[in-house]
C-alpha positions as CSV (number, residue, x, y, z in Angstrom):
1,M,6.0,-11.3,-9.8
2,F,8.2,-13.2,-7.0
3,L,11.8,-13.6,-7.5
4,R,14.4,-15.0,-5.3
5,V,18.1,-13.1,-5.4
6,P,20.6,-16.0,-4.1
7,K,23.6,-14.0,-2.2
8,L,22.7,-10.4,-3.2
9,L,24.8,-9.5,-0.3
10,S,28.6,-11.0,-0.1
11,E,30.1,-12.1,2.9
12,E,32.2,-9.1,3.4
13,Q,29.2,-6.9,3.1
14,L,27.2,-8.8,5.6
15,A,30.2,-8.5,8.3
16,T,29.8,-4.7,7.2
17,I,26.4,-4.7,8.0
18,D,26.4,-6.7,11.3
19,A,29.4,-4.2,12.5
20,A,27.1,-1.3,12.0
21,L,23.7,-2.6,13.5
22,D,25.8,-3.9,16.5
23,Q,26.1,-0.2,17.0
24,A,23.0,1.0,16.0
25,V,20.3,2.2,18.4
26,F,17.0,0.2,17.7
27,V,13.7,1.2,18.7
28,D,9.8,-0.5,18.8
29,G,9.1,-0.7,15.2
30,A,5.6,0.3,15.7
31,D,6.6,4.0,16.4
32,T,7.7,4.3,12.9
33,S,4.4,3.3,11.3
34,G,0.9,4.3,10.4
35,P,-2.2,3.8,12.6
36,V,-3.0,0.5,10.9
37,A,0.3,-1.0,10.8
38,S,1.3,-0.2,14.2
39,Q,-1.4,-2.4,15.6
40,V,0.0,-5.3,13.9
41,K,3.9,-4.4,14.2
42,N,6.0,-6.0,17.1
43,N,9.7,-5.7,16.2
44,L,12.8,-3.4,16.5
45,Q,13.8,-0.7,13.9
46,L,16.9,1.1,13.5
47,D,16.5,4.3,14.7
48,R,18.4,7.1,12.6
49,G,17.9,9.9,14.9
50,Q,20.2,8.2,17.5
51,T,22.5,6.2,15.5
52,A,25.6,8.0,14.1
53,A,25.5,9.1,10.6
54,D,28.7,7.5,9.9
55,V,28.1,4.1,11.1
56,I,24.7,3.8,9.0
57,D,24.9,5.9,5.9
58,P,27.9,4.0,4.2
59,V,25.7,0.9,4.7
60,D,22.9,2.4,3.4
61,R,24.7,3.4,0.3
62,M,26.4,0.0,-0.1
63,F,23.1,-1.7,0.4
64,A,21.3,0.8,-2.4
65,E,24.3,0.2,-5.0
66,T,24.1,-3.5,-4.8
67,V,20.6,-3.8,-5.1
68,M,20.2,-1.3,-8.1
69,S,23.3,-3.2,-9.7
70,N,22.2,-6.8,-9.4
71,I,21.6,-8.3,-12.7
72,V,18.3,-10.5,-11.5
73,I,16.9,-7.4,-10.0
74,R,17.5,-5.3,-13.1
75,G,16.0,-8.0,-15.3
76,G,13.0,-8.6,-13.2
77,V,12.2,-5.0,-11.5
78,M,14.1,-2.4,-13.7
79,P,14.3,-0.3,-10.8
80,R,14.4,3.5,-11.4
81,K,14.6,4.3,-7.8
82,V,15.2,2.3,-4.3
83,I,14.2,3.4,-1.1
84,R,16.6,3.6,1.9
85,A,16.4,0.2,3.7
86,R,14.9,-0.3,6.8
87,W,17.1,-2.4,9.4
88,A,15.0,-4.5,11.5
89,K,15.4,-7.2,13.9
90,Y,12.9,-9.4,15.9
91,T,13.6,-11.2,18.9
92,E,11.9,-14.1,20.6
93,G,8.0,-13.5,20.8
94,M,7.9,-10.9,18.0
95,S,5.8,-10.8,14.7
96,Y,4.3,-8.6,12.3
97,G,0.7,-9.2,11.5
98,P,-0.8,-9.2,7.9
99,H,-0.4,-6.1,6.3
100,T,0.3,-4.2,2.9
101,D,3.1,-1.6,2.5
102,N,2.3,2.0,1.2
103,P,1.6,2.6,-2.3
104,L,3.7,6.2,-2.1
105,M,6.7,6.7,0.3
106,M,8.6,9.9,0.4
107,E,12.4,9.5,-0.2
108,G,14.8,12.6,-0.4
109,G,11.5,15.1,-0.1
110,L,9.9,13.2,-3.4
111,A,7.0,10.7,-3.3
112,L,8.0,7.6,-5.2
113,R,5.7,5.0,-5.9
114,T,6.4,1.5,-4.6
115,D,6.1,-1.4,-7.0
116,A,8.0,-3.7,-5.4
117,S,9.1,-5.1,-2.0
118,I,12.4,-6.5,-1.1
119,T,13.8,-8.3,2.0
120,V,17.1,-9.1,2.4
121,F,17.9,-12.2,5.3
122,L,21.0,-10.9,7.2
123,S,20.6,-14.0,9.9
124,E,21.3,-17.8,8.9
125,P,17.8,-19.9,9.0
126,E,19.1,-21.8,12.0
127,D,20.3,-18.7,13.9
128,Y,16.4,-18.3,14.8
129,E,13.0,-20.2,15.1
130,G,10.1,-19.1,13.4
131,G,10.3,-16.0,11.5
132,E,9.2,-17.0,8.2
133,L,7.9,-14.1,5.6
134,L,4.1,-15.2,4.8
135,I,3.3,-13.9,1.2
136,Q,-0.6,-14.4,0.2
137,G,-1.0,-15.2,-3.4
138,D,-3.7,-16.1,-5.8
139,I,-2.9,-19.8,-5.0
140,G,-2.3,-19.5,-1.1
141,E,0.2,-18.3,1.2
142,T,4.2,-18.7,0.5
143,R,6.3,-19.0,3.6
144,V,10.2,-17.5,2.6
145,K,12.9,-18.3,5.4
146,L,16.3,-17.9,3.0
147,A,19.8,-17.9,3.6
148,R,21.9,-15.0,4.9
149,G,22.4,-12.6,2.3
150,D,19.6,-13.7,0.1
151,A,16.6,-11.7,-0.8
152,V,13.2,-11.9,-1.7
153,I,11.0,-9.5,-4.1
154,Y,7.5,-9.7,-4.2
155,P,4.6,-6.8,-5.2
156,T,4.4,-4.3,-2.7
157,G,0.3,-4.3,-2.7
158,A,0.6,-8.3,-1.7
159,I,-0.7,-9.1,2.0
160,H,2.5,-10.4,3.9
161,A,3.4,-10.8,7.4
162,V,6.1,-12.2,9.6
163,A,5.6,-15.4,11.9
164,E,6.3,-15.0,15.3
165,V,9.9,-15.5,16.1
166,T,9.9,-18.6,18.9
167,G,13.9,-18.7,19.5
168,G,16.9,-16.6,18.4
169,E,17.2,-13.4,16.6
170,R,16.0,-12.6,13.0
171,R,17.8,-9.7,11.1
172,V,16.4,-8.4,8.0
173,A,16.7,-5.3,5.6
174,V,13.7,-4.4,3.9
175,S,13.3,-2.0,1.0
176,W,10.9,-0.9,-1.9
177,L,11.6,-0.3,-5.4
178,Q,9.9,1.9,-7.9
179,S,10.2,0.4,-11.4
180,M,10.8,2.2,-14.8
181,V,7.6,0.3,-16.1
182,A,4.6,0.7,-13.8
183,D,2.4,-2.1,-15.4
184,P,3.3,-5.4,-13.5
185,Y,1.9,-7.5,-16.6
186,K,4.4,-5.6,-18.8
187,R,7.2,-6.0,-16.4
188,Q,6.6,-9.7,-16.2
189,L,6.4,-10.0,-20.2
190,L,10.1,-7.7,-20.2
191,Y,11.3,-10.4,-17.4
192,E,10.7,-13.4,-19.8
193,F,12.1,-11.7,-22.9
194,D,15.0,-10.9,-21.0
195,L,15.3,-14.4,-19.7
196,A,14.6,-16.3,-23.4
197,L,17.1,-13.4,-25.0
198,R,20.0,-14.2,-22.6
199,G,19.6,-17.7,-23.6
200,I,19.6,-17.3,-27.2
201,N,22.5,-15.0,-27.1
202,E,24.5,-17.9,-25.4
203,K,23.9,-20.0,-28.3
204,M,23.6,-17.8,-31.2
205,A,24.6,-14.4,-30.0
206,D,25.9,-13.5,-33.6
207,S,22.8,-14.2,-35.6
208,T,19.9,-12.2,-37.5
209,E,17.4,-13.7,-34.8
210,A,19.2,-12.9,-31.8
211,R,19.7,-9.1,-33.3
212,V,16.1,-8.8,-34.0
213,L,15.1,-9.9,-30.8
214,L,17.1,-7.5,-29.0
215,K,16.0,-4.6,-31.0
216,T,12.5,-5.7,-30.3
217,Y,13.4,-5.9,-26.4
218,G,14.9,-2.6,-26.5
219,N,11.9,-1.0,-28.3
220,L,9.4,-2.4,-26.0
221,I,11.5,-1.0,-23.2
222,R,11.2,2.6,-24.7
223,L,7.5,2.2,-25.3
224,W,6.6,1.0,-21.9
225,S,9.1,2.7,-19.6
226,E,8.6,6.1,-17.3
227,I,12.0,7.9,-16.7
């Protein structure tokens, strides 16, 4: 499932992130990847070992809290855990070739299943040329280049890439979510159920039909969730 999350980050949050990234140390992104991805990865990634903790840790916490509390993400992904963001930038000539992300990642000493990937755009589209996020799907390629602060969520198992940046600088935050519902088909059904339920609640919240649907939705979550 693909989700667009408009204005995930506020202007105030973006300004805080800009200030932190301006103080951060970036290194060759290929150094942080496995042997396969490193062959196609050409970007710069924030190095936590060389960046002061008091610079990046507050931004990490703000990002994670914002992602976990967002109503669109909660409805569409039902996140259980979010992996600490990878802060990256692409300057002229940089790109990231076709690849898939790891199905399991370590976070806080624990292995987490990566169900959904999220890319948050930190630069305005007019600030750089090229640099689209390219995601392969059953009906072809989707090209994504969103406004600053907007995010896109897509299946972690999808083949994706970043087109070459031909001018300017592209800044992004990339992270991964473990859902409380492992089956993507069930997550899709719950998301559509949630959308319909919200619409019904707006029109006839104090009704038997709304209460029954809410009960059924809750029971499906109980049946399918893993916590």
